[in-house]
C-alpha positions as CSV (number, residue, x, y, z in Angstrom):
1,M,0.1,-4.1,17.7
2,T,-1.4,-2.0,20.6
3,A,-5.0,-1.3,19.8
4,A,-8.3,-0.4,21.5
5,T,-10.9,-3.0,22.0
6,A,-14.4,-2.1,20.8
7,R,-16.8,-1.5,23.7
8,G,-20.4,-0.5,23.8
9,D,-19.6,3.0,25.1
10,E,-21.0,6.3,24.0
11,A,-18.5,6.9,21.2
12,P,-20.3,8.2,18.1
13,T,-21.2,5.7,15.4
14,T,-21.2,8.3,12.7
15,D,-18.6,10.8,11.5
16,H,-18.9,14.6,11.3
17,R,-21.0,14.3,8.1
18,G,-23.4,11.7,9.6
19,R,-21.9,8.8,7.7
20,P,-21.0,5.4,9.3
21,R,-17.6,5.5,10.8
22,V,-15.2,3.1,9.0
23,V,-12.8,1.2,11.3
24,V,-10.0,-1.3,10.7
25,T,-10.4,-4.6,12.4
26,G,-7.7,-6.6,10.6
27,M,-4.5,-6.1,8.7
28,G,-2.2,-8.4,6.7
29,V,1.0,-7.9,4.8
30,K,3.4,-9.8,2.6
31,A,6.2,-7.4,2.0
32,P,10.0,-7.1,1.7
33,G,11.2,-7.1,5.3
34,G,8.2,-8.8,6.7
35,L,5.5,-11.5,6.2
36,T,3.5,-10.1,9.1
37,V,2.6,-6.6,10.4
38,D,5.0,-7.1,13.3
39,E,7.8,-8.2,11.1
40,L,7.4,-5.3,8.7
41,W,7.2,-2.9,11.6
42,A,10.5,-4.3,13.1
43,S,12.2,-3.8,9.7
44,L,11.0,-0.2,9.4
45,M,12.0,0.6,12.9
46,A,15.6,-0.9,12.6
47,P,15.6,0.2,9.7
48,R,16.7,-2.8,7.6
49,P,16.7,-2.1,3.8
50,A,15.5,-5.2,1.9
51,A,17.2,-4.4,-1.4
52,A,19.5,-7.1,-2.7
53,P,20.4,-8.8,-6.0
54,V,17.4,-10.3,-7.8
55,T,16.8,-14.0,-7.1
56,L,13.4,-14.5,-8.8
57,F,15.1,-14.8,-12.2
58,D,18.4,-14.4,-13.9
59,A,19.0,-10.7,-13.9
60,S,22.6,-10.8,-15.2
61,E,21.7,-9.1,-18.5
62,L,19.8,-6.2,-16.9
63,S,21.4,-2.8,-16.3
64,V,19.8,-2.8,-12.9
65,G,19.7,-6.1,-11.1
66,I,18.6,-5.3,-7.6
67,A,15.1,-5.4,-6.1
68,C,13.2,-5.8,-2.9
69,E,11.7,-9.3,-3.0
70,V,9.3,-10.9,-0.6
71,T,11.5,-13.7,0.8
72,G,10.4,-16.8,2.6
73,F,6.8,-16.6,1.2
74,D,5.1,-19.9,0.8
75,P,1.6,-19.7,-0.8
76,E,0.7,-23.3,-0.4
77,P,-0.7,-23.0,3.1
78,Y,-3.2,-20.5,1.7
79,V,-4.3,-22.0,-1.6
80,G,-2.7,-25.5,-2.0
81,P,-0.2,-26.7,-4.6
82,K,-2.7,-27.1,-7.5
83,E,-3.9,-23.5,-7.2
84,V,-0.3,-22.2,-6.9
85,R,0.4,-23.5,-10.4
86,R,-2.8,-21.8,-11.7
87,T,-2.4,-18.4,-10.0
88,D,0.1,-15.6,-10.7
89,R,2.3,-14.5,-7.9
90,V,0.5,-11.1,-7.7
91,A,-2.7,-12.9,-6.7
92,L,-1.0,-15.3,-4.4
93,L,0.6,-12.5,-2.4
94,G,-2.8,-10.7,-2.3
95,I,-4.7,-13.8,-1.2
96,A,-2.3,-14.5,1.5
97,A,-2.2,-10.9,2.9
98,S,-6.0,-10.7,2.8
99,A,-6.4,-14.0,4.5
100,D,-4.1,-12.9,7.3
101,A,-6.1,-9.6,7.6
102,L,-9.4,-11.5,7.8
103,E,-8.0,-14.0,10.4
104,A,-7.0,-11.1,12.6
105,A,-10.3,-9.4,12.2
106,T,-12.2,-12.5,13.3
107,A,-9.8,-13.6,16.1
108,D,-12.1,-12.4,18.8
109,A,-15.5,-12.9,17.2
110,P,-16.9,-14.1,13.8
111,L,-18.1,-11.5,11.3
112,D,-21.7,-12.5,11.5
113,V,-22.5,-10.5,8.4
114,E,-24.5,-11.6,5.4
115,P,-22.2,-12.5,2.5
116,V,-24.0,-10.0,0.2
117,R,-23.0,-7.3,2.7
118,C,-19.3,-8.2,2.4
119,G,-17.2,-6.7,-0.4
120,V,-13.7,-6.7,-1.9
121,V,-11.6,-3.9,-3.4
122,A,-8.3,-5.3,-4.6
123,G,-5.9,-3.3,-6.7
124,S,-2.8,-4.0,-8.8
125,G,-0.9,-1.5,-10.9
126,I,0.2,-4.1,-13.5
127,G,-1.6,-7.4,-12.7
128,G,-0.2,-10.8,-13.7
129,I,2.8,-9.5,-15.7
130,R,5.0,-12.4,-14.5
131,T,2.7,-15.0,-16.2
132,L,2.2,-12.9,-19.3
133,E,6.0,-12.5,-19.8
134,Q,6.5,-16.2,-19.4
135,Q,3.7,-17.1,-21.8
136,I,4.9,-14.7,-24.5
137,L,8.3,-16.6,-24.4
138,T,6.4,-19.9,-24.6
139,Y,4.5,-18.7,-27.7
140,A,7.7,-17.5,-29.3
141,E,9.6,-20.7,-28.7
142,K,6.9,-23.4,-29.0
143,G,4.0,-21.8,-30.8
144,P,0.4,-21.0,-29.9
145,S,-0.6,-24.6,-29.1
146,K,1.6,-24.4,-26.0
147,V,0.2,-21.2,-24.5
148,G,-1.3,-22.1,-21.1
149,P,-5.1,-22.4,-20.8
150,F,-5.0,-20.4,-17.5
151,L,-3.1,-17.4,-19.0
152,V,-6.2,-15.1,-19.1
153,P,-7.4,-15.7,-15.5
154,M,-3.8,-15.5,-14.3
155,M,-2.9,-12.2,-16.0
156,M,-6.2,-10.3,-15.6
157,A,-6.0,-7.3,-13.2
158,N,-9.2,-8.3,-11.4
159,A,-8.1,-11.8,-10.6
160,T,-7.0,-11.0,-7.0
161,A,-10.3,-9.3,-6.2
162,A,-12.3,-12.2,-7.7
163,L,-10.3,-14.9,-6.0
164,I,-10.6,-13.2,-2.6
165,G,-14.3,-13.0,-3.0
166,I,-14.5,-16.6,-4.1
167,R,-12.3,-17.8,-1.2
168,N,-14.5,-16.1,1.4
169,G,-17.9,-16.4,-0.2
170,F,-18.2,-12.6,-0.2
171,S,-21.0,-11.8,-2.7
172,G,-21.3,-8.1,-2.2
173,P,-19.5,-5.3,-4.2
174,N,-16.3,-6.6,-5.7
175,T,-14.0,-4.5,-7.9
176,A,-10.4,-3.9,-8.9
177,V,-8.5,-0.7,-8.9
178,A,-5.6,0.1,-11.2
179,T,-4.0,3.6,-10.7
180,A,-0.4,2.6,-10.9
181,C,1.5,3.6,-7.7
182,A,-1.6,5.1,-6.1
183,T,-3.6,1.8,-6.4
184,G,-3.3,0.5,-2.9
185,A,-4.4,3.7,-1.3
186,N,-7.2,4.1,-3.8
187,A,-8.4,0.6,-3.0
188,I,-8.6,1.4,0.7
189,G,-10.3,4.7,0.1
190,E,-12.9,3.1,-2.3
191,G,-13.5,0.3,0.2
192,A,-14.2,2.9,2.9
193,R,-16.6,4.7,0.6
194,L,-18.5,1.4,0.0
195,V,-19.0,1.1,3.8
196,R,-19.9,4.8,4.2
197,D,-22.4,4.7,1.4
198,G,-24.2,1.7,2.8
199,M,-23.3,-0.7,0.0
200,A,-21.4,-3.0,2.4
201,D,-20.8,-3.5,6.1
202,V,-17.4,-5.2,5.7
203,V,-14.8,-4.7,2.9
204,I,-11.4,-6.3,2.4
205,A,-9.4,-3.6,0.7
206,G,-5.8,-3.3,-0.4
207,G,-3.2,-3.7,-3.1
208,T,-0.8,-6.3,-4.5
209,E,2.1,-6.3,-7.0
210,A,4.6,-8.8,-8.3
211,C,6.5,-7.0,-11.0
212,V,10.1,-8.0,-10.2
213,T,10.2,-9.5,-13.7
214,P,12.7,-9.2,-16.6
215,V,10.7,-7.0,-19.0
216,T,9.2,-4.8,-16.2
217,M,12.6,-4.0,-14.7
218,A,14.2,-3.5,-18.0
219,A,11.4,-1.0,-18.9
220,F,11.7,1.0,-15.7
221,A,15.5,1.0,-16.0
222,R,15.3,2.3,-19.6
223,M,13.1,5.2,-18.6
224,G,15.7,6.1,-15.9
225,A,13.4,5.5,-12.9
226,L,15.5,2.9,-11.1
227,S,18.5,3.6,-8.8
228,R,21.9,2.6,-10.1
229,N,23.6,2.8,-6.8
230,S,26.3,0.1,-6.6
231,D,25.3,-0.7,-3.0
232,P,21.9,-2.3,-2.9
233,S,21.3,-1.5,0.8
234,A,21.9,2.2,0.2
235,A,20.1,2.5,-3.2
236,S,16.7,3.7,-2.0
237,R,17.1,7.1,-0.5
238,P,13.8,8.9,0.0
239,F,14.0,12.7,0.1
240,D,17.8,12.5,0.4
241,D,19.9,14.9,-1.7
242,D,21.8,11.9,-3.2
243,R,18.7,10.1,-4.3
244,D,18.8,8.8,-7.9
245,G,15.8,6.6,-8.4
246,F,13.7,3.9,-6.7
247,V,14.3,0.2,-6.1
248,M,11.7,-2.1,-7.6
249,G,9.8,-4.1,-5.0
250,E,6.8,-6.5,-4.7
251,G,4.3,-7.3,-2.0
252,A,0.8,-6.9,-0.8
253,A,-1.2,-5.5,2.1
254,F,-4.9,-5.7,2.9
255,L,-7.1,-4.1,5.6
256,V,-10.5,-5.3,6.8
257,L,-12.8,-2.2,6.9
258,E,-16.0,-2.4,8.9
259,R,-18.8,-0.3,10.2
260,Y,-17.9,0.9,13.6
261,D,-21.2,-0.1,15.1
262,N,-20.9,-3.6,13.6
263,A,-17.4,-4.0,15.1
264,V,-18.6,-2.9,18.5
265,A,-21.6,-5.2,18.4
266,R,-19.5,-8.3,17.7
267,G,-16.8,-7.4,20.2
268,A,-14.0,-7.0,17.6
269,E,-10.6,-5.4,18.2
270,I,-10.5,-2.0,16.5
271,L,-7.1,-1.1,15.2
272,G,-7.9,2.3,13.9
273,E,-10.1,4.3,11.6
274,V,-10.1,5.4,7.9
275,A,-11.2,9.0,8.7
276,G,-10.6,10.7,5.4
277,Y,-9.9,10.1,1.7
278,G,-9.0,12.4,-1.2
279,M,-8.0,11.8,-4.8
280,T,-7.2,14.1,-7.6
281,C,-5.4,14.1,-11.0
282,D,-2.6,16.4,-12.0
283,A,-4.0,16.4,-15.6
284,H,-0.4,17.4,-16.6
285,H,1.8,14.6,-17.8
286,I,1.7,10.8,-18.1
287,T,4.8,10.3,-15.9
288,A,6.0,13.6,-14.5
289,P,4.3,15.3,-11.5
290,I,3.5,19.0,-11.4
291,E,6.6,20.6,-10.0
292,D,4.8,22.6,-7.3
293,G,2.9,19.6,-6.1
294,S,-0.4,21.4,-6.5
295,G,-2.3,18.2,-7.5
296,A,-1.0,16.5,-4.3
297,V,-1.9,19.5,-2.2
298,A,-5.5,19.2,-3.5
299,A,-5.7,15.5,-2.6
300,I,-4.3,16.0,0.9
301,E,-6.7,19.0,1.5
302,M,-9.6,16.9,0.2
303,A,-8.7,14.1,2.6
304,L,-8.5,16.5,5.6
305,A,-11.8,18.0,4.7
306,D,-13.3,14.5,4.4
307,A,-12.1,13.7,7.9
308,G,-13.2,17.1,9.3
309,L,-9.7,17.8,10.5
310,P,-7.4,20.8,10.2
311,A,-3.8,20.2,9.1
312,S,-2.6,21.0,12.7
313,A,-4.4,17.8,13.9
314,I,-2.1,15.5,11.9
315,G,0.7,13.9,13.9
316,H,2.9,12.7,11.0
317,V,2.9,12.1,7.3
318,N,3.8,8.7,5.9
319,A,5.0,9.9,2.5
320,H,5.1,8.3,-0.9
321,G,8.8,9.2,-1.0
322,T,9.9,7.1,-3.9
323,S,13.6,8.3,-3.9
324,T,13.3,9.7,-7.4
325,P,14.5,13.3,-7.8
326,H,11.4,15.0,-9.3
327,N,8.7,13.1,-7.4
328,D,10.3,13.7,-4.0
329,S,10.7,17.4,-4.7
330,A,7.1,17.8,-5.8
331,E,5.8,15.8,-2.8
332,A,8.0,17.9,-0.4
333,A,6.6,21.1,-1.9
334,A,3.0,19.7,-1.4
335,I,3.6,18.7,2.2
336,A,5.2,22.1,3.0
337,K,2.3,23.9,1.4
338,V,-0.4,22.0,3.4
339,F,1.4,21.8,6.8
340,G,4.1,24.4,6.6
341,P,7.8,24.0,5.9
342,R,9.2,21.3,8.2
343,A,6.1,21.6,10.4
344,V,5.2,17.9,10.6
345,P,7.3,14.7,10.9
346,V,7.7,12.9,7.6
347,T,8.8,9.4,7.0
348,S,9.0,7.0,4.0
349,G,9.2,3.3,4.2
350,K,10.6,2.8,0.7
351,G,14.1,3.0,2.0
352,V,13.3,-0.4,3.5
353,T,10.7,-2.0,1.2
354,G,11.6,-0.4,-2.1
355,H,8.7,0.8,-4.3
356,L,5.9,-1.8,-4.3
357,I,4.0,0.0,-7.1
358,G,0.3,-1.0,-6.7
359,A,0.9,-2.4,-3.2
360,A,2.8,0.6,-2.0
361,G,-0.1,2.7,-0.7
362,A,-1.6,-0.3,1.2
363,V,1.6,-1.3,2.9
364,E,2.2,2.3,3.8
365,A,-1.3,2.7,5.2
366,V,-0.6,-0.2,7.5
367,A,2.7,1.4,8.7
368,A,1.0,4.8,9.1
369,L,-1.8,3.3,11.2
370,V,0.6,1.4,13.5
371,S,2.7,4.7,13.9
372,A,-0.4,6.7,14.7
373,D,-1.6,4.1,17.3
374,R,1.8,3.7,19.0
375,G,2.9,7.3,18.8
376,I,6.2,6.6,17.2
377,V,7.5,7.3,13.7
378,P,10.0,5.0,12.1
379,P,13.2,6.5,10.6
380,T,13.6,6.9,6.9
381,A,16.3,4.5,5.8
382,N,19.3,5.9,4.0
383,H,18.3,9.5,4.6
384,T,21.2,11.7,5.7
385,R,20.6,15.2,4.4
386,T,18.1,17.2,2.4
387,E,17.5,20.7,1.2
388,L,13.8,20.0,0.7
389,P,11.4,21.8,3.0
390,V,10.3,18.7,5.0
391,D,11.2,17.4,8.4
392,V,12.3,13.9,7.5
393,V,12.6,11.5,10.5
394,A,16.0,9.8,10.0
395,G,18.6,8.1,12.0
396,E,16.3,6.9,14.8
397,A,12.6,6.6,15.4
398,R,10.8,9.7,16.8
399,S,8.1,9.6,19.6
400,I,5.0,11.7,18.9
401,E,1.6,12.2,20.4
402,R,-1.0,9.7,19.3
403,A,-2.8,11.5,16.5
404,P,-4.2,11.0,13.0
405,A,-1.7,10.4,10.2
406,V,-1.8,11.3,6.5
407,S,-0.6,8.6,4.1
408,T,0.2,9.9,0.6
409,S,0.4,8.0,-2.7
410,F,1.2,9.5,-6.2
411,A,1.4,7.7,-9.5
412,F,2.1,7.8,-13.2
413,G,-0.9,9.3,-14.9
414,G,-0.9,12.1,-12.4
415,H,-3.0,10.1,-9.8
416,N,-2.8,11.6,-6.3
417,V,-4.3,9.9,-3.3
418,A,-4.3,10.8,0.4
419,L,-5.7,8.9,3.4
420,V,-6.3,10.1,6.9
421,L,-5.8,7.2,9.3
422,A,-6.7,7.7,12.9
423,P,-6.0,5.8,16.1
424,V,-9.0,5.0,18.3
C-alpha cells in the first residue's frame, strides 16, 4: 500500500477540536478474497466475487447453501495447534488479523509504549456461534457430561478482545462491541475515542465474524435476508435493481490506531487517519431501517462534524451496500440527502466479500482507506443498473483525487455508524 512515512515536520498533532490526531499505522485482514490487505484489494479491483457453495459443513439440507468463506486460512502459525482446538474460529480469525496489523505497525520501529497505555476494542456481532451450535448437538446426542469444558470461553463475545490483549500483553482499556452489522465500524470508532480521550496511546481495533454455520444460515434464510440467486458469483448485487438479498460471509479486519505524535516520534509508517466518527440509532424497528434513511443521515453528518469537514470534501463513499432491497434503498436515500443525488462516487465491497456481519465495517474501513490513499475506487461487483439516486462505481475502477472517504455501516437494531477516513 502506498503510504506517507511519518516525519518530524510541522503537521499539527491535534485535530480541529484540539484532540490528539488518531492515525492508522497497521492493518490486517482475513477475508473472502484475501488473507492480506493486498490480496483483498486485488479481489475488489478485479472484481472477483468470493461466493461459492459452502464447504465448512454439509449444507445440502439448507434452502440457501452458498457463502463467502475465508479460504486457505491456517491459524496454527498464529496460536499453535493446542490453542486452535480451544478457540472458536471467530477468535482465530480476529487474532490472526490483529497480529498482521500489529506486525505491520511495528515493521519500521517498535511501539515503545507502556502496556497499560495499549488497548483493544474487538467486536463480533454473534461471537462463538460455531462452537455453541456444535456443543448443543453434543449435549443432545451424548448428554451434559460430554459438553466441552472450554465452551464458555470459546463462545463468549469478548473472547477475541481478551485473547488479543493476552497475546500482546496489552493491559490498558480492553472491551468488546456487539452492534450486529455495525460492529466493526463501531469498534474502530470507539478505539479512536480511547486515543482521543487520553485513555490509551495505541489501540488495536476491529471486528471478526465466523457465522457460516448451519443454524445461523438457516435463520437468515428463513427471515428472507439471503439471496436465492442460482449463480453464486452473481448473487450479491449491491444497489442493483435485481438485488434479492445478501450472501453470508465470514472474516476479520483490525487496525492499529495510534496518537499521531507517538507515531512520528518512533518513525512509524502512517497509513491514514481516523478523522471522524458518528453513530446513531433509528429507534424504529429491530430489523428494518427507516425508509428515508434519516438515522443514517444523522450518523454521517455527525461523523463529518466530528472531522470538521463539509460533505464536499469527501472523495467517495464505501457503502454498507448489503444487496438487500430495503437496506440499499434506505442507504441510497441517506447518501443522496447528505451529498446530493449522484454527487459522490459510491462503492460496496459486498459483491466480492459477501456480508461479513460484525467484521463488515472493519474490512470496509480498510478498503476505504486504501482507496482514499491511492485515489482509486474499486468497482461494485455484479452491479449493472439502478434507479436509486447514487453514483455507483461499476464495471471498472474509477480514479479520483486523494481525499477523505466516508465508510458506512448499518445494522439490525437500527444501529448506524459512519467513519471519516483520511489519507495523510
